[in-house]
C-alpha positions, 0 to 999 in steps of 0.5 A, spaced: 545 671 437 544 673 429 542 668 424 548 664 422 548 663 414 552 656 412 555 657 405 555 663 400 551 669 403 546 672 397 543 679 396 537 676 398 539 674 405 542 682 406 535 684 403 531 680 408 535 682 414 535 689 412 528 689 411 529 692 404 528 690 397 533 686 393 533 692 388 535 697 394 541 692 396 543 692 389 543 700 388 547 701 395 552 696 394 554 697 387 554 705 388 549 706 383 548 714 382 542 718 382 538 713 386 534 717 392 535 712 398 536 715 405 543 715 408 540 711 414 538 706 409 544 706 406 548 705 412 543 699 414 544 695 408 552 696 408 552 694 416 548 688 414 552 686 408 558 686 413 555 682 419 553 677 414 559 677 410 556 678 403 561 679 398 559 683 392 560 678 385 565 683 381 565 678 375 557 678 375 557 686 376 562 686 370 558 682 365 552 687 367 555 693 367 560 692 362 565 695 367 571 691 371 571 697 376 579 697 375 584 702 372 591 701 371 597 706 373 602 706 368 609 709 371 616 710 368 620 710 375 615 713 380 614 707 384 622 707 385 622 714 386 621 716 394 619 723 393 614 721 387 611 715 390 606 719 393 602 719 386 601 712 387 598 713 394 594 719 392 591 715 386 590 709 390 586 712 396 582 716 391 580 710 387 578 706 393 573 711 396 570 711 390 569 703 390 575 702 384 581 698 384 588 700 381 593 696 379 600 699 378 605 697 372 612 699 373 615 700 366 622 704 367 624 707 361 622 701 356 617 704 351 617 697 348 615 694 355 610 699 356 606 698 349 606 691 351 603 691 358 598 696 356 596 691 350 596 686 355 591 690 360 586 692 355 585 684 354 584 684 361 578 689 361 581 694 364 577 700 364 582 706 363 589 708 364 593 713 369 599 715 365 604 717 370 611 720 370 616 721 375 617 728 374 614 734 370 615 733 363 613 733 356 610 727 354 609 723 347 603 718 349 604 711 347 600 709 341 597 703 345 593 708 349 590 711 343 582 712 343 582 709 350 580 713 357 586 716 359 589 721 364 596 724 364 599 725 371 605 730 372 606 731 364 603 734 358 602 732 351 600 735 344 593 731 345 588 737 348 583 731 349 587 728 354 586 731 361 592 732 365 595 735 371 602 738 373 605 742 379 605 749 377 613 750 377 612 758 376 608 759 382 613 755 386 619 759 384 615 765 386 613 762 393 620 760 394 623 767 392 618 771 396 619 767 402 626 769 402 624 776 400 619 776 406 625 775 411 628 782 408 633 778 403 635 783 397 641 779 394 638 772 392 641 767 388 638 761 384 642 754 383 638 751 377 639 744 374 643 744 367 637 739 365 633 743 360 626 741 363 619 744 364 621 745 372 628 748 370 624 753 366 618 754 370 622 755 377 627 760 374 621 764 371 618 764 378 624 767 381 625 772 376 618 774 377 618 775 384 625 779 384 621 784 379 615 785 383 619 786 389 623 791 385 630 787 386 635 787 381 636 780 377 644 779 378 646 774 372 652 772 377 647 770 382 644 765 377 648 758 376 646 752 373 649 745 375 648 738 376 641 736 380 644 733 386 648 734 392 655 735 388 652 740 383 649 744 389 656 744 392 660 746 386 655 752 385 655 754 392 662 755 392 662 759 386 656 764 389 659 764 396 666 766 394 663 772 390 665 779 393 658 781 394 655 774 396 648 772 396 645 772 403 639 768 400 640 761 396 634 758 392 635 751 390 632 747 384 632 741 389 633 739 396 639 735 394 642 741 391 641 744 398 645 739 401 651 741 397 649 749 399 649 746 407 656 743 406 659 749 402 657 754 407 660 749 413 667 750 409 667 757 409 665 758 417 658 760 415 652 759 419 645 757 416 640 761 417 644 766 421 649 768 415 646 765 409 639 762 408 637 757 404 630 754 401 629 748 397 624 745 392 621 738 392 620 736 400 624 730 400 622 728 407 629 724 408 633 731 406 629 736 409 628 733 416 635 730 416 639 737 415 640 741 421 637 746 421 631 743 417 630 745 410 625 750 408 622 748 402 617 748 397 613 741 396 611 738 389 604 736 390 604 728 388 599 726 393 594 731 390 596 730 383 595 722 384 588 723 387 586 728 382 588 723 376 584 718 379 578 722 381 578 725 374 579 718 370 573 715 374 568 721 373 570 720 366 568 713 366 562 713 370 559 719 366 563 720 360 558 726 357 559 731 363 564 736 363 570 738 359 577 736 359 581 739 364 589 741 364 591 743 371 597 746 374 597 745 381 600 750 387 606 747 390 605 749 398 611 752 402 614 747 408 617 751 413 623 749 417 629 752 420 633 754 414 631 762 413 632 768 417 633 775 416 640 777 413 645 780 418 644 787 416 637 787 417 638 784 424 643 789 426 639 795 423 632 793 426 636 791 433 639 798 433 632 802 431 629 798 437 634 800 442 634 807 439 626 807 440 627 804 447 632 810 449 627 815 446 621 812 450 625 812 457 627 819 456 620 822 454 622 823 447 618 822 441 621 816 437 622 816 429 624 809 428 626 806 421 626 799 420 628 794 415 622 790 414 622 783 417 618 777 416 610 778 417 610 785 415 605 787 409 611 790 405 616 785 407 623 785 403 622 792 401 627 797 404 625 803 407 627 810 404 632 811 410 635 805 409 635 803 402 642 804 401 645 800 406 650 795 404 648 788 403 
C-alpha cells in the first residue's frame, strides 16, 4: 500500500514519490512551454499527483505568473439558442484541454449590463474575453473591451486587430444549391429571410453563383423573401408551388423555414422528395431529425467556431508576440438526410434509357444511351445535349 499523506499534499511530496525535482513537477503541472521533459516523465508526474491527491494552488500560480488562467465568454443570447449553444461547448472543451477555465456571462441584448459585467470581470483578473454573438452579424464592440485581449466569435467588427471567426455563408449557399443540382434539379428556388443580415446576403450570393457555374438561369420568381420561421416558409412555399412552372428543388434560408415547405407540399398532395426536394440551413437537430423524411441541410459550425475562438485567445495570451491576427470564414458542412432525390423528369428519362439499353443488349444491338445526370456523376445536374430541351 502506498504512503498515506495526512493534511495537504505539497509539490515536494509529488517530486519525492515520482523521483524527479520539484522544478520538474512545477514545469509539468503548470504546462510550462519549451521545457524538454520526456513524455514518460510527464505521465509519471501527473499520475503521481493524481494518486496523492495533489491540487495545484491556482492563487499562488496567478501571483507568480500574473495570470488567472481564466477567460470570460460574453454572449448575447447564445446560451438560450439551441442551435448556437455548441459555441459554448466547443470553447469550453478547447480551453479545458489547454488547462484554462471559461466563465460564461449571458447579457441578452442589454448593452448597459454587458459593459457592467465586463468591468466587473476585469476587476477579478480575467485574462481575456471571447465576445460571442448568437448569429453572424456586424458588431460594434463594447468600449469596456478596448485594449484587452479579445476574440470575436460569429461576428465581424471594424477593428482589424481583433481576431474573428464566422461561418462562410457564401460557400454554404453554394453547397446547398450544388446538392440540388447534383441530383439533376434545374428549377431551383431560394426562400430567403426578409432580414437584411450578413447570412441572407451571403447565402443568396452562393445560390446565384452555383446556378451560374452550372449554366442555369436565375428566375426572379424563384427567389422569395419571408419571415425566417415555419409560417414564413409556408407562405413562401405556397407561392412557389402554385407557379405554372413550379420549382422541383427548394433551398431554404433556415431549417425552420423548411418546416413550412413540408407543410405546403403536403397541402398540395406533393411528396418530399419524390415531387419536390428540400434543403435547409442551420442543422437544428430537433427540426432536421423531427421531419419525415429527415431534412438534408447545411450545418453552421458552432462547435468549431467556439473551439477556434478559445484556442486563438489562449495562444494570444500565452505567446502575444507570435503570429498575426486572423479573420476566418469557416466552411459549413453538408448534413445528408432524406429530403432530396432526382426530379421526376430525370427519373423517368433515366428509367426509359435504362430499359432501352437492356432491350438492346438482349437483342444483340449496340445501345446508345442518353441519360440525364443523377447524383454521383462527375457533371451531375447538367443535361446531355439530347435531353436539354425536356420540360421541367
